[in-house]
N, C-alpha and C positions, 0 to 999 in steps of 0.2 A: 608521427607514425603510430604510437600507442592509441591515439584517438581513432584513426582509421581502422586499425586492427580490432579495437574494441567493438566497432559497429559492423565490421566485415565478418567476424567469426560467427555470430548467431545467424546472420543472413545466409552465409555459406552453409552452415549446419542445417538450416531449414530446407535448403535445396537438396542437400545430400540425403537427409532423412525422408524427404518426400519421395525419392527414388528407391530408398532402402525398404521402405514399407514396414512389414512386420517380421523382418529377418531377425535372427537370434541376437545379433550384436547391435541392434538399433538402440536399445536402452543405454549401452555402453558409449555409443557415439553421441547420444544426447548428453550423457554426463561429461564426456571429454570436451564437447563443444562448450558447455556451461563453465567447466573448469578453466578452459582456455580464456573464455570471456572474462572470468574473474581475475586471472593473472594479468591480462591486458588492462583491466580496470585499476588494479593496484599500481601497475607501471605508470598509468596516466595520473594517478593520485599523487605518486611520488614526484612526478615532473611538476605538477601544479604546486605541491607542497614546497618544493625548492625554488621554483621560478616565478610563482604567482599565477594570476589568471592568464589563460592562453586564448589567443584567436587563431583560427586555422581555416583553410579552404576559402580564402579571399573573404574573410569575415562571416562565412556561412556557419561555422562552429564556434562556440564560445564555452569555455570551462572555467569556473571559479570554485571557491571552497564549498559553496552551497551545492552546486550541481554535481561535483565530483564525488562528494561524500554520499549523496543518493545514488550515484552510478555504481560506486563500490558496493553499497548495501544491496542494490538491485541484482548485481552480478553474483554476490555471495548467496543470497537467499534463493535465487534461481538455481544456483549449483547444488545447494543442499536439497532443494525440492526435486531436482532431477535424480539425485541419489535415492531419495525416498520413493519417488514414483517408479523406479525399476522394479522393486518388489511389489508395490501396491498394484501397479497396472498389470503385472504378470498374473497376479491372483484374479483380477477382474477379467483378464483374458481367459483363464482357466475356467471360470464360472460362466463364461458365455456372455457377460454384460457388454463386452467390446469385441468386435470381430477384426478381421484382417485389415480392412480399409479404415476402421476406427483407430487402430494402433498407428498406422501410417499417418492418419490425419492428426492424431494427438501429438506425436513427436514433432512433426513439421510445424504445426501451429504454436507449439510451445516455444520453439526457437524464434519464430516470427514475432511472437508476443514480446520476448525479450528484446529483440531488435527495436520494436516500436517504442518500448519504454525508454531504452537508452537514447533513442533519437530524440525523444521529448526532452530529455535532460541536456543533451549536448548541442542541440541546434541554437543558433543565435537569432533565428527568424521566427517571429510570432505566428506567421502563417503556416510555416512548416511544423511548428509545435501543435497547431490545431489539426494538421493532417496526420501527424504521427499519433495523436491522441484518438483520432477516429480509426486508425489502423489497429491500435491496441483494442479498441472497442470491438471491431469486426472480428478480429482473431479470437477474442475470448467469447464473443457470442456463439461462434461455431463450436467452441470447446464446451460451453455450457450445455449445448444440445447433443453432446457426444453419445449419450446412451439412447437417444432417439425414442425415449418414452414420451407419452402425451404430456406428462408434467414437466419433463425436461425441455421439450419444444416450447411449451407455454412459458416457462421461466426465461428461456432464450429470447422469445418474442417480446416479453415484457421488458427485459433488459435492453433489447434493441430499440424498442419504441421510446422508453423513457430516456435512455442515454442519447438516442437520436434527437429527441426534442431538446435535451439539454445542450448537446454539442452544436445544435442549430442556434441557440441563444449565445453560446460562446463565439460562434462565427460572426454573429451581428455585433457583438462587443468588440471583436477584432477589427471589423470593418470601421467601427467608430474610432477605434484607437488609431488606425491608419489615416482616417479622415483628419484627426487632430494633428498627427505627426507630419503629413504632407505639407501643412501650412508652414512648417518650420524647416523640414528637411527636403521638400520638393517631392515630385513623383518618383516612383520607382522602389526597388528593393531596399534602399537605405532607410526608408521610413518604417521598415518592419523589423529592424535589427534591434535586439535588446540593448546592446552597448550604446547605440546612438540615442534610443529613447531614454535610457537612464541618465546619460550625460546631459540631455537637453530637456529633461522632464519639467524643469521650472518654467520653460517657455511654452509648454503645451497648454491648450485651452482647458481650464479646470472644469468648466461646465460639461464639455463633451466627455472628458475623462471620467467624471463622476457618473454620467449616464452609462458610459461604456462598462464601468466596473459593476453596475447593477446586472447587466446581461452576462458579463464574465462570471459573476458570483453565482447566478442561477445555473449557467452552463457548466462550468468546471465543478461547482458545488454538487451538481447531480452526480458527477463521476466520483467525488469525494464520498458520497453517500450521506450528504447532510439532509436533514428533514426540511421540507416535506417531500422531496423527490428521492426518497431512499428506498422505496418499496421493491426496486429491482434487485437489491443487494441480498436480502434473505433468500429470495427464490433462486437466484443464481448460485448462491453457495450450497443450498440444500440439494439442488438437482444436478450440479456439475460434478466431475471427478474431484476427489479431495485435494490432489496437488494443485488443481486450478483454484480451488478455494483458498489454498495457502498463498498463492502468488496474488490472487485478487485482493485479499485482506492485507497481506504483508507488503505489497509493492504498488499495485495499480492505484490504490487510494492515495499513497504518498505522491505519486507522479501528478495526479490531478491537483493535490494540495500545493505542490511545488509551483505549478502554473498560476494558481490563484495567489500565492504569496508574491510571486514576481510581479503580477498586475497590481497588487496593492502597493508595492514599492513605487511604481510609476505614478499611481494616483496620489500617494502621500507627497511625492515630490512636486506634483503639479498644483495641488489644492492647498498644501500646507495646513491641512486640517486632519482630524481623526475620523473623517467620514467613512472611509473604507474599513477602518478598524472596527468602528461601531457596528457596521453591518456584519462583519465576520464574527464579532463577539455574540451578536444576537443569534445568528444561525448556529454557532458553535454551542452555546448553552442550551438552546432549544433541542438540538440533536442529542446532546448528553442527557437531558431529562427524559425525552421520549424513548430513547433507546434503553435507559436504565429501567424504566417501568415496564417496557415491553419484554424485558428479560424474564420477568416474573411469570409470564403466561405462555412461555415457549414449551413445546413438547418434542420438537425435533432438535437434536444436539447441534447440527450444523447451523440451523437457523438461530439458535441461541448465541453461538459464538459470532455469527455475522452481525447480530444486534450489538454484541460487544465491540465489534470493529467500528460500527456507527458511533458508539459512545466514545471511543478513544479518538476517533477522528474529529468528533465534536470538541474534545478537550484540546487537541492540537490546534484546531481552527480558532477556538476562543483565545488560546495563548498567543498565536500570531496576531490576531486582532487587537489584543491587549497592547502588544508591543513592549518596547524597553528591553534592556539587556537581559534581565533575569528571566522574563517570560519567553522571549525569543529563544534563549539558550535552552530553557526547559522544553519548549516545543520541538526544537531540533533533537534533543535527547529523547523525547517521547516517541517521535517518529521512528528512531532507531530501535528502542527497546520494545515498542509495540510490534514492529515488524518481526523481530526475532521471536518474541514470546508467542504471538498469535499464529505464526506459521508452524512453530513447534507444537502448539495445541491442536492445530488441524492435522498434523501428522498422527498424533495419538488418537484423535477422533476417527481418522480414517481406519486405523487398525481396530479400534474398538467396534465400529460399525460392521467391519468385515467378520469379526469374531462372533458377533451376535446376529448377523444378517439383517440388521435393522438400524435405522437412525433414531428410532423412538426411545427417548431416555428412560421411560418406565421399564423397558425390557433390557437395558444395559446395566448389569450389576456385577459385583465381585471382581472388578478388574485387577485389584492389587493381589488377590489370591490366585486368580486365574492366569494372569500374565503380569508379574510384578513390574517389568520395565514400562509397559503400556499404562498400568494403573498408577505407578508413581510418577511417570512422565506427565499424565493428565493432572494429577494432584499438584505437582510443583508448578506446572504451567498455569493452573488456575490461581495458585498463590501469587505467581508473578504478575498475572494480568490484572488482578484486582488491586495491586499496589501494596502488597505486604512487604515490609522490610525483611532482608536487606536487598531485595531485587531492584533492578534498575528502574522499573516503572514507579516504585515508591519515590525514588530520587527526583524523577522528572515531574511527577505530580506534586511533590513537595515544593519544588521550585515555582511551579505555576501558581499553587495555592499562595505561597508567600508573596509573589508579585501581585496577585488579585487583592489580597488583604491590603497591600500598600496603595495600589493604583485604582482599584474599583471595589471598595469594600462592600458596596451594596450587592455585588454579584456573588460574594463569598457564600452566603447561605445557599444559593441555588447550585453552586459548584459542589459544595459539601453534601447537599442532598442527593445529587446525582451520583456522586462517588459512593455514598453510603448504600443507596438502594442497589446499585450494580454489585457492590461487594457482597451484600446479603444474598441477592438472587443467585449469583454464580456459585457461591460456596454452598448454598443449600442444595442446588441441583447436582453439582459435581461430587459432593460428599456421598450422596446416595448411589452414584454410579461406581465409585471406586471402592466403597466399603461393602460389607456383607458377604454372603456365601455366593459360590459360583453356581449359576443356573445350569440345568442339564443341557440346555441348547447352545451353551458357549462352546465355540470351537477353538482348539489350540492352533496357534500360528506362529511363524517366525517373523518378528517385526523388524523394521529398519530403525535401529536404536541410535546409531551414530548421529544423524541430523538432530534428533531430539536432545541428546546429551550435549552436543556442541552448542546449540542455541541456548539451552538453559544455563550452561556454563558462562556463556558471554553475557547473558542478562544478569546473572548474579555478580560477575566481576564488575560490570558497569555500575552496579548499585554500591559496590565497595570502593571501587577506584577507576577513574577515567584516565586513561593513558595521555601523556603530554601531547603527543601528535594529534589525537582526537580532540583534546581540549583546545588546541590552537586552531584546528579546523573550525570548531564551533564558534570560537571568538571571531575568526575572520568572517564567517557567515553572518554572525550578529552585526558586525560592522556594515556588511553589505545591505542588510535588511532593516536595520533600525531606523 
């Protein structure tokens, strides 16, 4: 029941909000739906925590420590984003950037997007995973173009084309995966179930699975934002509404990486080599380096933090590719703390852009004096995301670096170079925005502080102490993935 409720709430909320439109209580309904989804996610996590992996719906749904952890994270960040978007989108409405139909569209698509991401995590069917990923893409394409400006439509079109090409590659990889599985499991839906594929991975044709992973890597890697098919991500972030930037960076990239890691486990079980891991390590370190140096030349604040997302997903991809208990544990923790810190940063970025009526970093100044919660929120968010102790990103990056020194010492200089360049670039640019005098054109505003404070507090706590239940979740997930 918690699983069906978890999927049913956002779908029902999307239908209700589609009919409510721009009514006064629509943001509150959006928050209530997201909060109920989070409660259902916690209930499902407790069930998995006490009883172990669950199969439901005649094997159609499958939940284990890896998927339920990401489901709870997805529900939590979407809930806090809904709280933030209440005040943010109201201001956008007042300034005429979004009209009546735009608000109706925003709330309905927001909940549909949550449903698509949760379906990706909870389905046991490789084909349904692909369909749900495409649904998530389509719903966010429409949200990126919400402002209907020429640049927003261009960004949405680029997002649709690049991710459409990527998802087509993932479909071909899925077909190859089915081709290998039907030789062992026979024709029909049984050959597409994760549980069956993992159990019999040693009997699957290794050559076919190796080829399938190349297509899956390109396909789902496009959605992760890995270089070289990453160009959609900065445009989508800079032109779409800020709440959508928060969930794109904090959640959607995790979901695509989840699919990729699941596929890697199948290939490893079939080939008994590190072939898939080597590919992931290569794409991951390349993404880290390209994104880190790209940060130096950014002028738009949302584009800058979108390149930071590419950098961090490169780190997580590299860690999952490296494998082993320490690197995998570090990657799981990194997905969590990056989601919390980056979504928090986008919350402050949205308020800063509204206060200055621009996203150009050269014109954003004096945030700490002009609006201390926004200024300090951005400062601490930047400290967290670059990996300064005692924040959780430092802990995850330290674990990944330790594993790299032990398992792949030749990659250590590249990893350190990327981290150092990203650190310097972000701090240089953020310091100029938060410090200094308040410009005359800066407008006072009431910001949504609770989501920022909550996320920052969690990232700080996770850098100092990891609760026992979360530690056990991670260890169970490591056992599944190693």
